[in-house]
C-alpha angles and dihedrals in degrees: 000000000000091000089053092052092045094052094043092049088057097041091123089063094058114111141140139215126258089256090047091054092053091046094048094044090052096043094049094036091233125180094195124088090210094085094155091051091050092051093046089052091053093045091050092053111113090228092058114114110215123188136158124231118176110317096342139076117219120206116193125189115156121300096358131080117191121194117206128181106240095213102046100023090230117153101232099184146328130210141183106246115222 
């Protein structure tokens, strides 16, 4: 629960790189160009399961898993979990 509060209290710091945007958009088959906004919306959902493992946070909300670096708040990737 503490990890979830910590991540949510810093949600404004969440960002990604240009390459990350392209990768996430492709992996999630998104039509929107606001990839970060889309991910923030998913992370903020009450049903989202957030946990920290090593240096990354993992945010899971069916069927999506988002990986965020816990030091830089950079969205590394997002995938559809099968």
